[in-house]
VEXKE-970140 format. One record per atom (N, C-alpha, C, O): x, y, z. Coordinates in steps of 0.001 Angstrom, whole numbers, plus 524288, in hexadecimal, padded with zeros to 5 digits. Layout:
<rs>
XYZ
...
</rs>
This chain:
<rs>
13D4B79C1119A81
138E679BC719789
1342F798AB19AEC
12FAB799EB19C01
137397944219C04
1328F7914619EE7
131A8793201A43B
12D59792B51A653
1362B7956F1A6C7
1353B7982C1ABBD
1311C79C551ABF0
12DDC79C8C1AF79
131667A0401A749
12DB87A47C1A6B2
127327A0E81A622
1235A7A2481A8AD
1273079DF21A3AF
1220A79B2C1A216
11FD7799591A6E1
11B3C79A211A803
123BC7965C1AA6A
1210D793FB1AE2F
1210D797B81B37A
11F22796131B792
1232079C5B1B31E
121F57A0D31B70E
11CAD7A2FC1B517
119997A4241B899
11B487A3A31B0CF
116467A6DD1AE39
112287A3E61B0BB
10ECF7A5DE1B391
1129A79DE31AF4F
10DEF79A2E1B1B4
10D7A79A9A1B705
108FE79B0A1B8B1
1118C79A931BA8F
1112879AD11BF73
10EB179FA21C149
10BE179FD51C52E
110037A4181BDE9
10DD97A9581C09A
1083A7A8761BEC1
104E57A8901C238
106D77A7B71BA71
101457A7101B86E
0FE367A3371BC27
0F9847A4381BC5B
0FFA379F861BECA
0FCAF79B671C310
0FCC879E461C7C4
0F91C79D791CAC4
100157A15B1C90A
100927A3CA1CD51
0FCB07A8DA1CD69
0F9F27A9CB1D13F
0FCB47AB221CA1D
0F90F7B0331C9FD
0F3617AE771C929
0EFBB7B19A1C928
0F2DB7A99F1C881
0ECD57A81A1C8C0
0EAA97A5551CCDD
0E5FD7A47B1CD9B
0EE777A3F01CF92
0ED767A1421D4A3
0EA3E7A4EE1D877
0E7797A29E1DBA5
0EA407AAD11D894
0E6177AD5A1DBEA
0E1C77AD911D94C
0DEB47AFA41DC5C
0DF837ACA81D54E
0DA4F7AD4C1D2D4
0D77C7A7E11D454
0D9427A3971D597
0D2727A9C81D3B2
0CE9E7A5B41D628
0CD367A1B11D158
0CA6C79DE31D244
0CF2A7A29E1CC4F
0CDF479F571C8AD
0CFF9798E81C976
0D49E7982B1CA77
0CD14795471C913
0CEE878FC91C98E
0CFA778DAF1C54E
0CC3078D6C1C1FB
0D4B278BAA1C4A1
0D60B788011BF74
0D5607825E1C014
0D71F77FF11C3D9
0D2F1780701BC81
0D0B377AC71BC8A
0D58A777CA1BA39
0D7CC778F21B623
0D67F7748B1BCE4
0DAD7770481BA52
0D82A76E271B4ED
0D37B76D5E1B42D
0DC9076D671B13F
0DA5F76B5E1ACAB
0D8147659B1AD4A
0D9E5762471B03F
0D462765141AA77
0D23C75F621AAD8
0D3F275CB81A5AF
0D5CB75F431A20C
0D3417578F1A588
0D4DD754531A191
0CFD8751C819ECC
0CC8974FBB1A19E
0CF39751D7199B0
0CB29750A719772
0CD2274AED193BB
0D11A74B1219103
0CA137468F19418
0CADA742E819077
0C95D743FC18ABD
0C4D47449D18942
0CE0D744261875B
0CCA9745C2181CE
0CBC57409517F10
0CF5D73D6417F3F
0C78673F6517C9C
0C67673A17179A1
0CA4D739431761C
0CC5073CF1173C3
0CBB37346617563
0CF3773269171B5
0CC8C7319916C25
0C8F972E8816B2D
0CF91735B6167F7
0CC177347016398
0CBD472F6716176
0C7C572E2A15F33
0CF4C72C6A161C5
0CF46726D515FEA
0CB3A722E916244
0C9C671EED16000
0C98B7249016739
0C5B4720EC16957
0C0DB7240E16B85
0C0C87274C16F12
0BC767220E16828
0B741724E9169DF
0B37671FFB16C4F
0B45F71B5516B7B
0AFF97219316ECD
0AD1071F1A1718F
0A74971E6816EC3
0A45571AC516FDB
0A6187228616AE6
0A1A47238316871
0A313721851628B
0A77272233160A8
09EF871F0815FE6
09F6D71E3D15A29
09F40722C11578F
09D3D7268F159B5
0A13A72320152BB
0A05D728FD15054
09BC47292214E0C
09A06724DE14CAA
098B872DA314D11
092F172E3114B77
091FF72C371465C
0955072D3B14307
08E18729941451A
08C68726B013FBE
08CF672BCD13C6F
08C867304213E2F
08E1E72A47136CB
08E3872DD6132F5
08851730511322F
0843572DF6132FD
088C47347E130CF
082BE7365C12F07
0819A734D512998
0846B735D6125D4
07CDE7321D1297E
07A0F7307312483
0779A734C5121C6
075527382D12449
077E0734E611CF3
075F0738D511A2D
06FCD737C111A2F
06E4A7333811AB8
06C2173BF511996
0679773A9C1187F
0658873A2311311
0679973D4611011
061637368411095
05FAC7380310C0A
05E9A73C6510A14
05F2C7400010D35
05D1F73DAA105AC
05B3D742C310445
056657432D1056C
0538273F551055A
054857489C106D7
04EFC74966107CA
04B66746E6104BA
04BEC747980FFFF
04770743D11065A
043957409B10380
03F7F744FE10143
03ADF743AE10126
040B47497D0FFB1
03D4A74DF30FD5C
03FAE7520B0FA66
04462752D60FAFD
03CB9755150F6E5
03F7C759220F47B
03AF875D8B0F43D
0364B75C870F4B6
03D1E762BE0F36A
039A37664B0F3BC
03758766FD0ED40
039A4765E60E92B
032F2768CF0EDE8
02F90769020E84C
02FC176FC70E7E7
02E2A771BA0E3CD
0315E772B00EB6D
0321D777B10E97A
03821778860EB47
03A3D776750EF13
03A8877C440E76A
0403577D5C0E7C2
03FFE783E90E706
03CE1786BC0E4B1
0447C784F50E9ED
0447878B770E8AC
0469E78C1D0E2D5
04994788F60E0BC
044B3790A00E08C
0461D7915A0DB10
04BCA7911F0D913
04D65790020D4AE
04E377925B0DD18
05343793330DB9C
056DC78D470DB8A
05BA778CFE0DBC6
05407789E70DB40
056537842D0DB8A
05772783640D6D5
054437851B0D3AA
05B69781140D519
05CC677F640CF70
05A6F779C80CE5E
0594D776A10D1D1
059F1779170C995
0577D774000C711
05AD276FE70C7EB
0590176BC70C997
0605E770700C6DD
0646476CB10C79C
066D476D750CD0F
067BF771C00CF06
067F1767E00CFB0
069FD767F30D386
07058768880D37E
072707667E0CFAD
0734676AAD0D6AD
0787976B500D654
07B647661D0D8D0
078EE763240DBAF
08030765540D7A8
082A67609E0D88F
083B4761260DE75
08512765690E036
0831775CCC0E1B0
082F175D120E773
088EF75EF10E902
089B375FBF0EDAF
08D0175FA60E59C
092497613E0E7FB
0921A7671E0E6AE
095D4769A50E85C
08E89769A70E40F
08D4176E6F0E34B
08AD8771F00E7B3
08BA07769A0E892
0882676EF00E9E0
08419771960EF54
08863772EA0F3CF
08BC2770020F5A2
0874D777D40F4F0
08A5977A460F913
087E6779840FD7C
0841977C360FEAC
08A157750A10114
08804772BE105F2
087EE7766010AB0
08BF37790010AE6
084F97773110E13
085AA77AB511280
082ED77799116D8
081A97730011639
0820177A7411B8C
081117789811FFF
07CDF7748612042
07CB87708E122F8
078F3776A411C52
072F3772D011C24
0737776F0F11845
06FDD76BE111813
0771776E8F1150A
0774376A461110D
07B5A765DA11245
07B067618511035
07F4176735115C3
0845E763DF11647
0837D7609011C44
0871275DC311DD4
07FF5760F411E83
07EE075D9E12377
0809B757A012262
07F37755E011E20
082CD7550F124F2
083907504C124EC
07F6074C411253F
07CA774C6212936
07E507485A1216B
07A0D7449812168
07530746A211FA0
07146743DB11FEC
074E874BE911D81
0705074D5F11B7B
070F074C7B114FF
074D074B491126A
06C0974D7311397
06A8674C7810D5A
0688A7516F10BFC
06515753B610E70
06B1F753581076B
06A087593D105A1
06859759131005A
06AC57564A0FD44
0642E75BEA0FEC1
062E475DBF0F996
063027627E0F89D
060C6765A90FB74
065A4763D40F468
066EB76A9D0F49C
0649676BE90EDC1
0653A769440E9CA
0629676F8D0EE51
05F99772670E920
06382777B30E927
0646D77A6E0ED01
0657D778660E405
0687F77D4C0E392
066E7781350DED8
0634E780020DBE3
069347850F0DE5E
068D5788E20DA16
06BA0787140D5B8
06E10782FB0D65B
06BD9789850D0CC
06EC97888B0CCB5
074EA787DB0CD3B
077CF784EA0CAC3
0762978BAB0D173
07B4778C660D1F4
07E40788E50D717
08298789BF0D8F8
07AA3785030D887
07B82781E40DD4E
07B7A7839C0E324
07CE3780BC0E6BA
07951789C80E3DC
078D378B090E802
07394788A60E9F9
06F94789320E75C
0739D785910EF5A
06F11782FB0F159
06A44786B30F27C
06AD478B330F415
065C4784850F190
061AB787730F245
05D9E784A40F6D5
05AEF787440F9D7
05DB777F1C0F6C0
05A5E77BF60FAE3
05D46776E00FB8B
05F78774590F817
05CD577593101A4
05FF57701D1029D
05BF376E421054F
05932770F51082F
05B54768C410464
057197655D107B5
05ABF7621710A51
05D8675F4B10790
05B4F761ED11004
05F5475F6E112E2
05C6975A7211656
0592F75B71119C2
05D917566711556
05B7F751A8118E7
05FCF74FD411C71
0640D74E3111AE2
05E5B7504012157
0614E74DA412503
06356752D512888
066DE7519D12B8F
0621575762128B1
063A275AE912CB5
05F6F7603212BE7
05DAD761761279C
05E757627113001
05C5E767F2130AC
05FFF76B631301D
0648E76A3513117
05EA17704912E70
062EF774EB12D80
0669D775341324E
065077755F136D7
06BF47753D130C3
06F2F77515135BD
06F7577BC11371E
0739B77D58138F4
06C2E77EA413676
06DA078497137CC
068147859513AB6
06441782D2139CA
068037899A13E29
063A978B8C1413F
0600E78E9113D48
062287908B1396F
05A5E78F1313E0E
057A37925F13BA0
0596E7980313D9E
05AF57992314209
058E279B3A1395B
059757A12D13BD1
0555B7A32E13E43
0565D7A73B140A7
04F3C7A11C13E95
04B8D7A29614176
0482C79D8314146
0487979A1513DEA
044BC79DA6145B3
041D6798AB146A4
03F2D7972E14200
03BF379A611406B
03FD87925913EF7
03D997903C13B17
0376E7902113A68
034BF78FB913E60
0350D7907913580
0300A78FA913568
02F0C789F11340B
031E9787281315E
02AD8788B913626
02962782B4135CC
02588782B81311F
021DB785C613092
0272E77E3912D5B
0247777D4E1291A
023C37772A12966
025517746712D03
0213E7759312520
01FD876F1F12392
022A076DFC11F47
022267705311B1A
025D976A1D1202D
02951766BB11B70
0284D761A811BE2
0297175F4011FE3
025D475F4111772
024DC759DA11740
021DE7586611C07
0239A7548411E46
01DB275AA611E28
01AA97598012208
01D84759C612790
01B38757BE12B45
021B575BD012847
0252275C5C12DCB
02580762C412E0B
025367660B12A88
0262D7633513307
02720768921344F
02C8C76A7F1324B
0300276734131BE
02D6776F011314B
032C57705B12ED7
0337D776FA13135
0302777A3B13266
039277772D1313B
03AC477C7B13304
03C0F77FAA12D87
03DD877CD312A15
03B98783BF12C86
03D8478747128C3
03E8278C4012B36
03B8478EB312E11
0439E78D9A12995
046727921512B72
04A4F7938212880
04B87790F51249C
04CF17981812A11
051BE79A02127C8
0567D798F312ACC
056FA7996B12F8F
05A1C7976512750
05FBB795CC129DE
063427996512865
061FE79CB612526
067F97994F12A73
06BBF79CD71299C
06C6B79D7F1236F
06B1479A091205F
06ED97A2C0121B8
070E37A34B11CE2
06CA97A42D11846
06E127A474113AF
067C97A491119B2
063757A5501166E
0613C7A0421146E
05DFE7A058110E1
0631179B31116DC
06114796BC115DC
05B497951A1182E
05AA77957411CEF
057D5793A611584
052F67913211855
0527C78BB4118D9
053D8788BF1154E
050BE78A3D11CD2
050B37843A11E15
04B0B7837E11FD8
04852786A312243
0496A77D1B11D95
0456377A8A12088
048247768B122DB
04C697754E12105
045F5773D11277A
047B176ED212A88
0431C76C7E12CE4
03F4576E9D12EDA
044677672712C40
03F657648912E79
0431075E4C12FBC
0474775C8612E3E
03F3E75CAA132D9
040A67564F1335A
03C927533013276
038427550113394
03CD574E3913072
0389D74B5C12FDC
0381E7456B13175
035087420513006
03CEF7455A13583
03C9874052139B0
041437411A13D60
042FA7458E13DF4
0439073CCC1400F
0475C73CBE14423
04C1473D0014221
04FC973EC4144A1
04C7873B2B13D22
052F073A8F13A42
0553673EC913946
05280742BE138F2
059F473F0F138A6
05C9F7436F136C9
05B6E744511313D
05AFE748E912FE2
05AD1740A312DB9
0586C7402C128F5
0535174207127AB
051A6741E212329
051047439A12B17
04BC47461012C7A
04B3674B5212CAF
046DF74D5112D3A
0501E74E7412C39
050BC7533512DBF
051F4755F812826
0555D7549112511
04E7275A2A12785
04DDC75BFF121E2
04FA9761AC1221B
04EB3763D912649
052207649711E65
0529F76A4011DC1
0520B76B2F11852
05332767A811543
0502C7701711676
04F8A7720211241
052717781211287
050DA77BB411540
056B57782E10F4B
059C377CB310FAB
058C177FE010B11
058A877DAA106CC
057F6784F910B62
057B87883F106F3
05B7378CBD1079F
05B6078F9B10B7A
05EEB78D3E10370
0627879190103C2
060D77972B1013B
05D9F7977C0FDAC
0635479B6810365
0624E79FE6101C1
062F97A02A0FB26
0663A79DB00F89F
05EFE7A3DA0F90C
05B497A72E0FBA2
055F27A3360FBAD
053A47A1810F7D1
054987A235101DD
0501679ED110171
04CA07A15910568
04E1C7A4BE10878
0488479FB010527
044567A1BF109CA
0412979E4A10BEC
0407379A1A109AB
03EA279F72110BE
03B7779C0B1137A
036CC798D811038
035857944E11126
034BB79BE710C8F
0314379AB81096B
03246796D410622
02F0F7936010533
037D779719103A4
03A69793520FFB7
03B1078E41102FB
03A86789E9100FE
03C3678EFF107F2
03DA078AA010AD3
038FA786E310BB8
038C97823910A8E
0355C789C710DF6
02FDB786E110EE2
02E74784DE10A0A
02D727802C10A48
02E00786FD1054A
02BF27849310145
02F907803C0FF41
02D7477C540FD66
034A3780820FF6B
0371777A520FF02
036CC7774C10195
0362C7730F0FF67
0370277729107BE
036BF7739410B74
02FC17712E10AC5
02E4376C9F10B1C
02D5D774C210A02
026FA7733510950
025FA76FC91048A
021EC76D3E1040E
029A076FD210135
0286E76CCC0FC21
02AA0768120FB32
029DE765B40F714
02E0E766050FFA5
03044761C30FF9C
02C0175D490FF68
0281375D131022C
02DA17597B0FB56
02B3C754930FA16
02DF574FBC0FA03
032C174FCB0F9A9
02B7674B790FA4E
02E54746710FA73
030E6746ED0F4BE
02F237491C0F0D6
0360B743F70F58A
03929742DF0F0A9
03E76743BD0F1CF
03FF4744F00F638
041C37431C0ED83
047F8744660EDEF
04959746AC0E994
04787745D30E536
04DB274A940EB25
04FC274E180E67B
0518974B830E2C3
0547D748100E459
0510574B9F0DDDB
053D97488E0D9E1
059E074C5A0DA07
05A43751180DAB6
05DBA748CF0D93B
062E374A6B0DA28
0646274E3A0D4FE
068BA750430D4AC
</rs>
C-alpha cells in the first residue's frame, strides 16, 4: 500500500513538471504565543449615565407603567456595550421607544436621512431595517455624547420627529 501511495505521488509530481505553473515553497510564519502579549488588554467599557433628558411627547401606544428591565427584549439597538438605554413599551411589554446614550444606530439608514434639529443640534432622521425609525445626533466629542432615539413598528417618520423634538432636560423616573 505504501508503494502504491508513493508511486501516485511521484506520478503526480512528474505530470505537473511540464506545466508553466510555479509552485512556491511554503513559508513559515511566527504564531504569537497566547501566554505572552506585548500589548495590554483594552480598558473595560464604562457605561454612560442615562440621558439627561426625557420626551414630553410619547406615542399613543406607550403604557403608563414601565415593564421590569428583565422583561424588555433587547436587540441590536439596546444591547450595545457601555450604553445607557431607557425604554418605553406597550402594556404587553413590546418596546415602542428607546433612547440610547453612548451609541449611534448600529445599522445603515435605508435611504439618505433627513436633517432635523434636536436639542439645538443637527440630527439625522431616517428609516432603519425592519420598520424601525431612528434619530441620531451627537453633542460632543465623547462616546457618551452620542444619542439615538429608536421607534419600533408600527412607527412613522412624523412620530419619530415629534418624540425627538420634544426632548427636554430631566431624567426618567424609574
